[in-house]
N, C-alpha and C positions, 0 to 999 in steps of 0.2 A: 755573449759569453758562451763558450762552447762546453761540452761535457768534460773535456779534459781540463780546461781552465777551472771549472767548478770544483772538480776533485782535487786539483793542485792547491786550491785555496782552502780546502777542508780535509787536511791530512788525518789519517786514522781510520776508523771503521765507518762505513756508510750505513748508518742506522736504518734508513728506510729500506735499503736493499736487504739488510739482514732480517728485518721483520717480515718482509715478503717471503724470504726463503724459509723462515720458521713456519710460515702459514698463518692462518687467522682463526681457524676453528679446529685445531688439533686438541688432544687431550690436555696438554699444557695449558692452552688458552681457555678451554671450557672450564677447567678446574678453577682458574683464577677469575674468570667471569663470575662464577658462582660465589667464590670467596668475597669478591669485591661488591657483589650485589647485596650482601647481607648488611654492611655498614650503611648503604644507601637506603635500604629498607628501614633500618632502625632510625636513621636520621629523620625520616618522615614522621616517626612517632614523637620525636621531641621538638621538631621545628616550631610548631605553633601550639604547644600543649596548653598554654595559657587560655587558648580559645575556650576550653571546657573547664580547666581547673580554676581559672579565675572568671568564669562566666557569671553574668548577672542572674540573680534568682529573685523571685517575687518576695516582698516584704511589706509590712505595714506597721504603723504605730501600735505599741501596746498601750492600751487605755486603762490605767489603774482603777478608774471609777467604775468600769464595767466588766473587768475580768481579773482573775487571780494572777499573780506573778508567774506561776508555773503553768499557765494555760497553754494548750497546744492547738486549740481550734483556730484555724487561720481565717475562715470566713463566716463568723457568726452573723446573724441577720442584722444586729444593731450597727455594724460597721457602715452601712449605707447612710445612716444618720450622723454618725460620729466623725467620719472622715471625708475629705473632699472627694468629688466625683472622679476626677481624672487628672493626668499629668504628674509632674514631679511632686506637686503638693500633696497628692493623694498618698504618697509613701513617706513624706518627710514632715508632714504637719497634720494636726488634728484640730477639730473645732473645739472652742472653749466650752466646757461643760457647766451646765447650770443646775440640773435637777439631781435626783437620787438614782441609784443603780436600776431601780425598777422601771425608770423611764428612758433607759439607754437607747431604745429603738425608736424613740419619737424625735422628730426633727426639731420641734419647738423646745427641746431640752438643751439645745446648743445655740450659741450665738454664731454670727458669721465671721467673728474674729478667729484667726488661725494662730496656733502656738506651736513651736517646734516640738518634735517628739523627743522624749528622754530615753526611751527603750523601744526595741522593735521585736516583732515576731516574724520569723522566716518560714516561707513555704517549704523550703528544702535546705538541708545542711550538706548538700553534695559538693559545694565549692568553698573556696576560702572566703567568700563574701560573708557567709553566715558564721563560719568558723572563727573569723577574726573581727566580726561585727563591723563590717565596712558599709552598712546601710547609709545612704545619702552621702557617700564619699566616692563618687564615681571615678574621681581622678586617681584615687588609690588602686582601684581595680584596673583601670586602663594602664596605669603606670607599670604594672607587672610586665606587660608586653613591651613597653618602652625599655625597661631595664634589661629584659631578655635580649633585645636587639642591640643595646649598648654593649653587652657582653660579647656579642658577635663582632662588633666593631673592634674591640680590644683583641679578641681571639685571632682573627684572620691574619694580621701581620706577624704575630708571634709564631703561630703555627706554620705560616708560609715560609718564615725564615728557617724554622727547624726543618721543614720539608726540603728546602733547597740546600741547606748546610749539611744536615745529617741524614737525609733520606726520606723518601715518601712513605716508606713502610713504617719507620718510627713515628712519623707525624700521625699516621692513621691509627696505629695501635694506641699511641698515647691519648689521642682525642677520644677514641671509642671507649676505652676503659675508664678514663677519668669522668666522662659524662655519666657513666653507670654508677660509679662510686659516689660522686658528689650529688648527683641527681636524687639518689636514694635518701639522702639526708633531708630532702624537702619533706618527706613524709613524717619526719619527727619535729617539724617546726612548731614551736609554741607561741609564736607572735607573728605579726605581719612583717615586722622588720627582719626577723630571722628568715622568713620565707623569701623575701626579695633579694637579700644578700646571697642566699644559697642559689637562687635563680640566676643571679649574675655570675657567680662562680661556675655553676654548671655550664652556662653557655660559653664562658671564656675557655673552658676545657674542651667542650664538645662541638663547638660551631664549625670546626674545620674538617669534620669527618667526611662530609660529602665532597668538598673540593679535593681532599687528598685521594679519596677513592676514584674520583673522576679523572684526575691527572694520572694516577697509576694505570687506569684502564686505557686511556687514550694514548699513552706512551707505549702500551703493549702492542699497539696496532700499526699497520701501514695507513697511508693517507686515505685509501679508498674505503676503509671501514670505520672512519671516525663518526660519520652520520648514524650508522647502524648502532654503534656503541652508545651514542648520546640518546637514541630512541630507547635502547634497552634500559639504560639507567632511568630515563624518564618514566618508563612503565613501572620500574621498581618503586620510584617515588609515589606514583599513583597507588599502587598496591599498599605501600606503607601508610598513605594517607587514609585510605579506606579502612585499613586495620586499626588505625588510631581512632577513627570515629566509632567503630564497632566495639573496640575495647573500652572506650570512654562511656559508651552506653551500657555495656555489660557491667563494668566496675565503676558505677557512677560516683561513688564516694571518692573524693580526690586522693586521700591517703592510700586507699586500697589500689587505686589505678597506678600510682607511683610505685608501690611495692611489687606490683605485678610486671610493670614494663621496664623499669630501669635496672634492677640487679642482673638480668641476663647479659647485659653489655660487658660484664667482667670476663665473660668467655672469650672476648676478643684477645685476650692475653695469649691465647693458643696460636694466634697469627704469627707470633715470634717464630714458630716452627713450621707453619703451614704456607705462609705467604712469601714469595720472593720479592726482592727489591726491583725497582724499575731499571731495565737494562739501559735504556737511554740515559737515565740519571747517572748511573755508574760510569758509563763511557764518557759522559760530558765532564765528569770529575776526574777522569784519568784513572779510575779504579778497574782497569781492564781485567785483572786476574779474577776478581769477584764476578764481573760480567760474564766472563768466559765460562765460569762454572755453571752459572744459570743457563747460559745459552746452550751448553752441551746437554744439560739436563732436559731443556725444552726440546731440543732436536731429537733426543732419545725417546721422550714421551710422544712426540708427534710423528716419529718414525720418518724423519726427513734427513737427507744428506746435504750438508752445506757445500756450496761451490768452492773450488780451489782458491779463487780470488778472495772470498770472505774468510776462508781458513787462514790465508796468508795475512790478511789484516788482523785477525784475532791473535795470531801467534807471533808477529813481528814485535820487536822491541819498541818501546814508546820513543818517539823522536822528540827532538827539542821543541819544534813548533807545537806539538800536542801539549807538552808541559806548560808552555806559555798560555795556551788556550784554556787549560784548566785552572791555572793559578790566578790569572788576571781577574775573571769574574768574582772570585772569592774575595780578593783584596780591594776591589774597587767597583763593585757592581753598580751602586747608585750614582757614583760619579760618571760612569759610562752612560747611564740613563739620562742624567741631567745634561750631559754634553750632546746628546742626540735629540735635536728638535722634533724629529719624526716620532720617536718613542714617547717623548714628553706630550706631544699633542695627542698621541693615541691614548695615553694614560688619562688625560683630561676627558676626552670624549668617551672612552670606555667607562669611566667613573660615572658620567651622567647616565649612560645606558643602564648601569647597575642600579643607581638611585631610582630610576624609573621602574625597573623590574621589581625591585624589592618593595617599593612604595605601592605600586598598583597591585602586584601579586598578593602580598600579605594584606593590603587594605581590603581587596575584594574577598579574600578568604575570611578575614575577621568579621566583616560586615555580613557574611552569609548566614551567620547564626541569628542575625536580627531579621531575616526574611520571614514572611508568614509561614507557619507550619513547624514541624518538629526540627529542632536545631541539628540534631544528629543526621537526619535525612538530608537536610539542606546542605550541610557540610559535604556529605558523601556525594551529593549531586554535583556540587561545584568541583570537587576533586575528580569525579568520574569524567567530566567533559574535558579534563586535561589530556585523556587519551587521544582525543581528536587532534589536539595540538601536536602531540608526540608523533603520531602517525603521519600527519601532514608534513612535519619536518623531515621525516624519513623519506618521503616520497619526493620532496621538492628541493631540499638543500643541495643535493648533488646534481640536480637537473638545471635549476634556474639560478643557483648560486646563493651564497650567504647573504649578500647585501640586499638583493631584491626581496628575499624571503622575510628578512628581519624588518625591512622597510615597510612592507605590506602589513606585517603583524602589528607594528607600532601604530600605523595609520588607522587600521580597523579598530584596534583597542581604543585610540583616542576619540574617534567619531562615536563609537558605541557608548562610551562612558559619558561624554558630553551630552549625547542625545537623551540619556536617562533623565536628566534634569528637566526636560521639556515634556515628559510623559505624564498625562494626568493620572491622578489616583484611581480613577475608574478603569484604567487600562493597566492594572498591575501585572498581567500576564506579559504585556509587551516590555515593561520595565525588567521583568525577570529574564525574558529572552535576551534583551540587550545586555543584561548583567552577565549572562552566560557567554555571550559572544565576546564580550570584553575579557572575561576570564580565559577563554580559549586562546584569544590572540595574545594576551600578556604571557601565558604559559609558553606559547610558541616562541615568543621573543626570549623569554628567560632560559628556555631549553637551548635555543640556538646561540645565545650570547656566551654561554659557558664555552662551546666549541670555537666560536669566532674569536673570542678574546685569547683563548689558549693558542690559536693559530697565529696570532699577531705578535706573540712575544717568544723569545728564545728559550731553549731547553734549561740552560743553567740558571735562569731567572724566572721561569714560567710560573712557578707557584708563588714566588714573592710578588711579582707584578699582577698576577691574577688575584692574589690575596689583597694587594693594595686596592685594585678596583672594587673588589667585593667589600673591603673594609669601608671605603668611602660610600659605597652603595647602601651600607647599613643606615645611613642618614635616612633613607627612604623608609626602611622598616622600623626605625626608631619612631618616626612621625605616624606611621600607619595605624598603630594601636589607638591613637588619639582621634581617629576619624569618627568612631561612633560618638565620642563626646562632643565633637564639633557639630554632628548631625542633630544633636538635640537643640542646638541653637539656630542653625542654618541647614535645613534638611538636604538641600540640593547641592551645597558646596563641595562635599567630599567627592561626588562623581565628576564634577567639573574639574577639580583639581587633578583627579586621576587622568582624565582625558587630555588636559592641557600638557601635563608632564609627558605623556606618551607621544603627543604630536611634535614636541620639541625634540624628543629622542629620535623620531623618524627623520626629522630634517637633518640631524647630525649624522645620520647613517650615510648620507650622500658624500660625506667628506673623507671616507676611509677606503682602502683598497679591498678588492675582491681576493679571497683566499682559496677559492675553488681550484683544485688541481695544483696546489702548491704543496711542497714538503714542509714539515715542521722545522722551523729555523733553530739552529743550535747556538748561534751567537747573535749579538745585537746587530752586527754588520749584515748578516743574512736576513734578519728581520726587517732591516731597512730596505733591502732589495725588493721586498714584496711591494712597497709603494713605488720604488724607482723603476723596476723592470718587471711588473707582474707577468706580462705575456712571455717574456724570455724566460722567466722562472718556471712557467708552466712547461715550456719546451725542454728545459733542463731536466725537469722531473720526468717527462715522458722518455727522453732519450737515455737517461742514466739507468733506466730499469729495463 
């Protein structure tokens, strides 16, 4: 297929050529990079807030024979005799008492029979565990994370549809402001049930902030800057994650943390006036007049002069083929997808990649607070190593390609996680090292999969199909919060599950096309050509610019 034939099959404005002429780092782009980095930063504050807000705290039985009901002393000397020595029983059961209060500290004042606790005393009231009296109900604590991720599953297709139907900008603003409004309500929860309901609604509203910001950013760029943009957003996620841990440590009481972190998101309403809509999306919908207004503003801010050919494309009247191109996806998008075996196969494979990424990424992040040492420091350490993954992607994705990079990431993660199960307790440093290697690798895969998935699907359906893959992928993040509960019964099983899932994802990576040096497809037919004629599409891209 020649350059002329390609242009003939794609009437209208050449989006890639237009983006290159506008530049990549002019004032217009830098302003929008900054504006779009803020929702990504904020998304990291909310993504796994349950790690600390619903974190476990130490607690013990309150023994009425040995202390008053309003006692606040957590470790009096007599607890060694009255309570079991270790394990779950030490927190949920007490020995049956025989003597009087003055003999509470003597072991022979108790039998070996255990009886369930009726009341508990908590070492800290910083989390909802103490606030809602969740002692010995571990499933309720871990359920918060699962409910959070079920909300993400519900959110992604809804906001994806809004984004593709009414615009990236509207989806982003709606998601960012609603998460601030609804999330703030959690601080006023007076019961566990109210808390999890608000947690669900908050996530339904706010889970799509990062995908919307990512797609807006990547559609602002030409092909050769996608990797750099992905790295930039990855760094913002890391900064947000570190800030999350520091804020959680500074404002340790969960209600205070919520009131500090959530209300500022209401300021994203200002984006109605500050943030432009995606030029690519406007052109794919046939809304050329609105696109031209933004393009001219961008050209003026960047001090560039558009070519005569581009100006002709922008100013000429819309032709019949363009009208058909913009109307058809809106009336039959999913029918087109179903009728395309290539796109359907990609949806299935991409969905497994997303399941793997969310399951392993969030699973390792959640389990990090269970490692030896300060939980805030551990979380910051696990988040910090993500920088290595982001930088590695920036260096290799444009050199060795998307497929080989992601394949290596999945395989390294799989091997590292499986190996943890075989490390003896005496070599805890090695287990921690493997843990961090697995976290780096899955972060590299997660960061790359956003870009790779967006390159496999067409513009007019990009957010919907990306949202569908991400939605199905939330199965992994729904299961991930239950891994600490599983580890109580089979300590080594979570790491083996993480590893096995990653290895399967790596195997599936062999079945999809390379997207290096390909232009972003605008239609399903163009997306199919990536698989059918990848080398020729690369030639098309190079000759058309």
